[in-house]
N, C-alpha and C positions, 0 to 999 in steps of 0.2 A: 096390230093396227093395220090400216089400209096399205101403208107402204110395204110392210112385210108380206101381206097377202098378194099384192101386185108382183112383187119379186118372186114369190113362190110360183105363181102362174107362169111368169116368163121363164123360170128355170126348169120347171118340171113338165110343162105342157109339151115342149118338143120331145122330151124323153118318153112321155107316155105314148105319143103318136109313133115315135120311132120303134119303141119296143113292141107295141101292138102290131105294127106293120111287119116287123122282122119275124116275130113268132108266128103270125098268121101265114105269112108267105112261105116260111120254112116248113111249117106243118103241112101246107097244101102241096108243096113240092115233094115232101117225103111220102105223102099219101098216094099221089099219082105215080111216083116212081116205084112204089111197092105193089100197087094194084093194077097199074095200066088201065084204070077205069076211064070210061068215056060215056058221053051222052048225059042226059039229065039225071040228077039224083033220084027223081021219082021212078026211074027205070032200073035203079040199082037193086040187087038182091039184099035180103036182110043182113047177111053176114058182112056185106060191104058197107052198109049203113052203120052197123055196129062198130066196124073198124074206123070209120070216119068219125064217129062220136068219140071213140077212144083217143084218136089223134088230136081232136079238138080239145078234149079234156087235158091231155098232156101239154098242149100248147098253153092253156090257161094256168096249169100248174107251174110251167116254166116261167110265166110272167110273175106269178106270186113269189116263186123262189128268187127271181131277179130283184124284186122290190124288197124282200126281206134282207137279201144280201146288201142291197144299196143302203137300206136303213141302218144295218149294223155297221157299215163302213162310214156313213156320213153323219151318224148321230152326234158324235163328239164335235164334229165341225159345225153342225147346225146349232148346237147349244152355245158355242162360242160366238157365232155370228149374231144370233138374236139378242145376246146380252151386251154386245160391244160395238156393233156397227153404228156409225153416225149417218145422218142423211146423205152427206156427200158420198160416203162409201156405198150406201144402198144404190145411189144413182150410177156409180161406176159398175156395179154388178149388173144392173138392169141394162146398161148400154152394151156390155159384153155379151149378154144373152141374146141380143137382137140377131146375131149371126145364125144361131140355132133356129130362132123363130122364122127367119127368112128362108132358111134351107128347108124346113118342114113344110111351110106353105108352098114352096116351089114344087115339092114332091106331090102335094095334094092336088094342086091345080094344073100342074104341067108335068104329069107323070111321063117320063121318057119311055120310048119303045124298048130300049135295052134295060131290063129290070136289074141287071147286075150293077148299073150305075147307082141305083137307089141304096144298095147295101153300104157302100162307103159313106154316103151322105148321112144315113141314119146313125151309123157308128160314130161319125164325127160329131153329130148333134148330141149324142149321149155323152161322149167324152168332153165336149165343150161345155155342156151344162154342168156336169159334175166338176169339171175343172174350175168353173166360176165359183162354185161353193168352196173348193179347196183354196182358191186365191183369196176369197173373202176371209176365210179363217186364217190364212197366212198374214193378211193385213192386220187382222185383230190381234194376232200373236205379236206382231211387230210393234203395234201400238202399246200393248200391255208390257212388252219388254222395255220399251222406252219409258213408260210410267215407272216401272220398277227401278230402272237405272236412275231416274230423277229422285225416287224415294231414297235410294241408297246414298246419292249425293247429298240430299238434305239431311239424312241421318248422320253421315260423316261430318257435315258442317256443324250439326248440332253438338256432337260429342267433342269436336275440336273447340267449339265455343265454350262448352262446359269446362274443358281443361283450362282455357284462358280465364274463365270466370273464377275458377278455384285459385288459380295463380294470383288473380287480382285481389281475391279475398285475403290470401296470405299476405299480399303486399300491403293491403289496407290495415290488417292486424299489426304488421310491423310498424307502419307509419303511425298508427294510433298510440302505440307504446312510446314512440319518440315524441309525438305531439303532447302526450300527457306529461312527459318529463319536462318539455319546454314550458308547458303551462305552470307546472309546479315551480320551476325556476324563475319564471317571469310573472309572478302574480301581480306585480305593480306595473308591468308594461302592457297596458290595455290594447294598444295597437297590434303588438305581436300576438297577443292572446286572441284577438278578434280574427286575425289572419289565419291562425291555426284552426280556429273553429270553422271558418269559411271553407278551408281546405278539406277538413273532415266532412263537412256537409256535402260538398260536391262529390267526394268519393262515395259516400254512403248513398247519396241520391242516385248516382249512376247504377249502383248495385240493386236498388229497389225496383228498377225497371225489369228485373228478371222475374218472369212469371212461371208458375208451376200449375198448369191447368189439367194435367193428366194426359196430355197429348203433346208429344215432342214437337211436332210440326207447328201446332198452334202456339206453343211457347215461343218459337222462333219468330212467327209472324207478329205476335203481340209485342215482343221485345223490340223488333225493328220499327214497328209503327209508333211505339211509345217514344223511342229515341227521336224519330222524325218529328213527332208532336212537340217534344221538349225543345228541339231546335227551333221550332216555329212559335215557341212560347204559348203552347196550347196545354191546358190542364187536362191530363189524360188519366182516366180511372178505369180499371178492368176488374170485374169480379166474375171469374169464369171457372166453372166446374165441368170439364169436358171428358170425364172418364167414360161416360156413356156414348160418346161420339166416335168410338173407334170404328164403327161401320162405315164412316165417311172416308172416301179416298183422299189422300193428301192434296191432290190437285183441286178437288172440290172444296176442301177446307180453305185452301189458298184463294179460290175464286170467291167464296162467300165472305170471309173475313178481310181478305186483302182489298177487294173492291169496295166493300162497305166502309172500311176505315180510310181508304184513299178519298172517297167521296166526303166523308165527315171532315177530314183534315183540310181538303180543298175548300169546303164551305166555311170552316172555322177561320181560315186565313183571312177571309174578307171582313171579319168582325173586329171590333176593338179588343185589345188584349184582355180587358176585364171580363169579356163575354166568351172567350174561347174555352170551350169545355166539351169534352167527349166522354161519354159513359158507355162501357161495353159490359153486357151481362149475358151469361149463358149458363143454363142449368137444366137438368131433367125435371119435368113436371108430369107426374104420373107416367104415362107411356109415351110422352112427347119430349123432344129436345127443343127448348125455347131459346132463341138468340135475339138479343136486342142491341142495337147500336143507335145512340142518341147524340145529337149535337145541337147547340144553340143556332139560331138564325136571326137575321136582322128583324127588329120589331116592325120596321116600316113595311116589310113584306106581308105581314099579317093583314094589313088593310088593302094592299094592292092585289092579293091573290085570293080569288073566291073559291076556286076548286083545286083539288089536289092534282088534277090533270094539267093545270097550268104551272104547277110547281116545278121549278127548274131542277130540284133534287131528284125528281122521278126520272128526269132525262139525263142524269149524270152517267158518266162512263161506268160500265160494268153492271148496271142494274138488271139489264136483260140477261146477262150471264149468271147473276145471282138467282134470278127466277128459274132459269133452266136447271141450275144445279139443285135447287130445292125441289123442283118437279121431278127430277131424276130419282129422288128418294120418296116420292109421294107426298112431299111437303108443300108449303105455301110461303110466299114472300109478299109482305105488305109494307109499303113506304108511304107515309103521309105526315102532315103537320100535326103536332101535339102541343097545343099551347104555343109557347115561344120556342119550341124545339122541333127538330125533325126526328122522327122515329122510324127506324127500319127494323121490322120484326120478321124473323124466319122461324117457322114451326116445322119440325121434322119428326115423323113417327119413328120412335126407337125400334119398333118392330121391323123396320126396313132392314136391319142387320140380319134378320133371319132369312131374307130373300136374296 
């Protein structure tokens, strides 16, 4: 994109100028030191012109070898930069390269009488420009390391929660045996029987909020949001098959589902309890991964809002982040009223995993 092209110009333009100047000046100094030539080139004999051509060719070859070596050294850093840098990081790199730009333009327009001063400036420009590339790659590595650390923390939390869930299932199984014995002994005591049934229902209902989507991180998000919805007396339903969504980074899964469900829960809280409903669906459709989050809205809003642009749901927290996360994988995000509901739909090409 244009941001990357601008950065490439700012980084490599000083290097190109510095390398060309150094190679050309060094070649000229070697030529005159070896030949003691003087006068105009038109007055030189053929052998001298041939030697001059050879020196110039060697100078061009040296430039080519320099760029081949630079490409071999910087290739791995450039690949990491183009795939990971954010806009703010690109701006940091651009600002740091301004020193090299200023130095090179100073040489071009205010060439000092003492040529020896130019060599350190050219060398510093080359080192500074390549140093910016290394710094940007280091920032990317640090960000990726932070992401991986968060992934490990989430995975550890997931398995710890799995252990707690298994322990709770064993506890429920033990309680169910005891409750069945109580029910059998108190067949005529309806109040005690009803209390036992209610206790069993509460325990089983809590376990039913545990989802198996094919993605550990999404399981955690849905479970937490389902618990929050239950606390706010919101009817929460999720039908999610996310085994094809492994190409999504955990933080992007959190951005998409976390923000979408937070918006839906926030909107549902404003409704009467009988209308509080959230439906979450996700499944692969051909070569696309379709995600839908729906929630009811106030019927009065249907008459008062004429366009989706005036819809407060579209201006909820996180919608822009969801759009950015979808665009990162070449997908789209659409949020608009659908009858008496709000519908947030995200379409992601599954082919994005190959890139």
